[in-house]
N, C-alpha and C positions, 0 to 999 in steps of 0.2 A: 202849565207846565207843557212841553212841548210833547207832541208824540214821537219824537225821537228822542231816544236815550244817548248822553256822552258821556263815557265813560274814560276815565285816564288812570295815572298811579303817581304816589306822591311825590315824586321828583318833579311836579309838574309846579310847584311851589306856589299854586292861587292860593289866598286868604277864604278863611272859614266864610267871609260873609258873601264871596264870588261863587264859591261851589253850592253852597246853602239857595242863591239865589236862581241858580241855575240847573239845581236837581243833576248837578255831575257826580258819579258814581267815581271813588277812588280807590283804588288797588293799593294796598299799603306795600310799599317794599320792606325788607324783614333785615333786621339790624341784631346780630349775634354778638355777647358780650358777657362776660363772665360766667359763659358755661348756659346763658337764657337766652331762648328769642325774644325779639322785640318787635312789634312790629312798630314801624315809621307814624310817627305824631298819632300812636293810639296807646302805646302800653308805654314811650317818652316823647317827652315835646322836647321841642328844642331846644328852650333855655333848662331843663333836666340835664341834656345832653350834653351842652356845653362845659354846665359846671362841672358835671363829672368826670367829663374828658379832661377837665385843666388839673383834676386830683388824680387821676387814675394810671397805675403802672403797666395796664393790659390795656392794649387796642381794640377797639372794636374791628369787626369785621361786617359783610353785607353779603344780603343773596336776594335774586330777583323774585318778584310778586309771585305768589304762588298762585298753582293752578287753582286751588282750593279758593284761594281770595277770588278770583275770576268768576267761580263757577258762582260764589254765592252773589255775586254783582247780577252774573246773566239770566239765574235761575229764574225770580221772580218778573223780569223784564219778559224773556221768551215764553214764559207761562201768560203773560198779559197779552200778546200779538205786538209786544212793541220794540221797532226795530233798534239797532244800537250801533252805534260808530264809536270807535275805540280809539283815542291818539293817545301813543306811549309811546316811552325812554327809546332814543335809540339805538336800533339792534347793536349797532358798534359798540356801544357801552354796558349793556346789560341782555340777558335771557328773556327779559320780562314778555317779550313779544312771543316767546316761544312758549311762555306760559299762556297768556291767552288764546293763543292759535289751538294749544292743548283742548282749552276748554273749550272753544269753539266746538271741536268736535263730537261735544255731546249732545249737540244740538243741530243734527243735520237738518236742512232747508229753513233755518232760521235766518232771518238777515242781521248779519253780522258784519259790518266791516272793520278789520283793522289796520291802522293806518302806523308807519313807521314814521315819527316827527321828525327822525334825525338828528332831535335838539334834546336839550335837558334845561331843568330851572324853567326859568319865567320866558324864554323862547320855547319851549314849550308848553306852558301855560296860555302865553297868547294864541297858541294855536287851539288850544283845547276851548279858551275863554271864546273866541271869536267863532267858533266851530258850533257850539250851544247857542249863541245868538242867531247864527245862522238857520240853526234847527226850529230855535223860536219864533221866526220870522216867518214860518209857514213852509219852508222849503221842502220840495220831497227827498224822499232817503238818499235817492240816487244823486241828487243836486248837494245833499249835505256831507257824503260821502267824498264827492270831488272836491267840493270846496276843501274838506280837511285833506286830502291828498296835496290839494298845491298851496295850503298855507305853509308852510315849510318855508316856500321860497322869500317869506312876508319877515320872517323873523330871523333875530340874531341875538347872542350873548356874547359880552366879553368879561372876563373876570382878572381881581388880581391877587396871588395868594403869597402868603407868610413863606412858604418853602412848598418846593416838589416832591417832598418825602409822602406824603399823604397817598397823592395821583400815583406815585412810583408803585410805592407799596399793594395798592388797591389794584394796580395794571391797569388804570384808565389814563395814563400818560399821553397816549398815541406820540404824537411826533415831536410834544414837548420833550422826550428824551434825552433829545441832542443836547438840553442843556443842563441836564444833570452834570454835577461835578463844576458848572461853570457859573455859577449864579451866586456866587460868596459877595455879599454885600451888594445884590442887586433884588429889583422885586420884579418877577416874571408875569409879562401880561399875554394872558392866554383867551381862547375862543374857541365855541364848539363850533366847527367845520367840517363838512362832507360827514357828519357823525361823529367825529371823534373830538379830543380835547387835542388842540394846536396850537403851536406857538405864535405869539404875534409879533413881540420886540420885549425886551429885558429894559427898566432904568433903575437909577438908584436908590430911590427911597418911595416909600409909600404916596405922599401927596403930589409927587413928581408921576406916579402911577395913575393915580386919580385923573390930575389934568389930562393924561397922555388921553386915558379911556374916552374920556367926554370928548375931545379931539377926534378921535376914530370913528367913534359913535355919530355924532356930528357929521362926518365925511359919510355913513352909511344912510342916516336920515333925509341928507340934503337932498331937495327938488322932489323928495314922496310927500302923499297925504295922509291922512287919519294916521300922524306918526301917535305911538303908546310907547313909553317908557317905563321899566320896573327895575328896582333896585333888591338885590336881596343880598342878607348877611348873613358870616357866620360870626355872632357874637361881636358885632361891629356896627350896632344900631346906630349911633350919631354919626359916622362915618356914612354910612349909608343915607340917610336924611338929609345932609349936607350935599351929598352928591346928587339925590333926587332934584333936591330944589335949585340946584345950580344946572341940573337938565332940562330943567322945566321953562327955568329962566330962557336959555339957550333957544330949547326945539320947540315950544310953546304946542304940546302934547294934549291929544282931547283927552288924554286918561291919564296916571300914573299910579301906580301900585306899591307898596315896600312889604316885603315878607322875609319870611328867615329861611337861610338855607336849612335844609329839612337835616334830621338826625344821618341819614342815609348819605345825602350829599356831604354834610360834612367829615363823615369817615373818611369822604375821598379827596376831601378839598383841604380838611383843615380848618382852624378857628382863626379867625381874624379877616376871612375871604370876604370879598365883596364884590358884586358882581351886578353889571347894569344889561338887563335886555330891550332891546327894542322890536316894536312890530310896525309895517307900514302899509298902505295902500288898501287897509282891510277895513 
């Protein structure tokens, strides 16, 4: 285990084995459904979430990871004198960073660096993973914190959703709002850009959307080294596996991962969402 702790939130969608391997602390985002508060990935799994969503007349809402969750993660680390680098969901998509900042105020003098990833999903996940590896390599706290701050320039994510309804209802639609009311019979391709969900283009079918995302990601990674690719899905595992296999064949990544979109992500993107994230030059 590194002498520097790395903490993130559950929207990073890192697989459980990677979280365990690098001892990454995860603050769960919050899902509110049927009058109950559920912690993302703890009280409800992705499989349970999408099964319930398919049959529920009541739609869930979400809330940011709590101050209490960050206090629970910070307290034993600070007591042990362990420096903390916290890489979190874009501040333009959530107040999660505010929760972490409030928790940090309880530990004046402690080494706690809070980094706005400007991303979500595995574009955040790759930043967290590579920061944890940097910490494990023996880098200093200042070096790890600096690495975490610049990692955002090396990752990205594109996604196709069945409908913009979920993003619109949750207020996370960003510039893609201009596609509302115009996408009947179209599948919008979106990306997280400048911290927000923004439109890329629209195509008529899911297969064409998948093919176009692969083309666009290819443009992003071309000429770069240490390419890493991740597929993330909202109850669309077969399509995600096929897309990841095609990406691996085209881009020859040094690492690939496949993960579910967590319940809180799914509450904003809707079922059937498929995303492809990338990381280069780290």
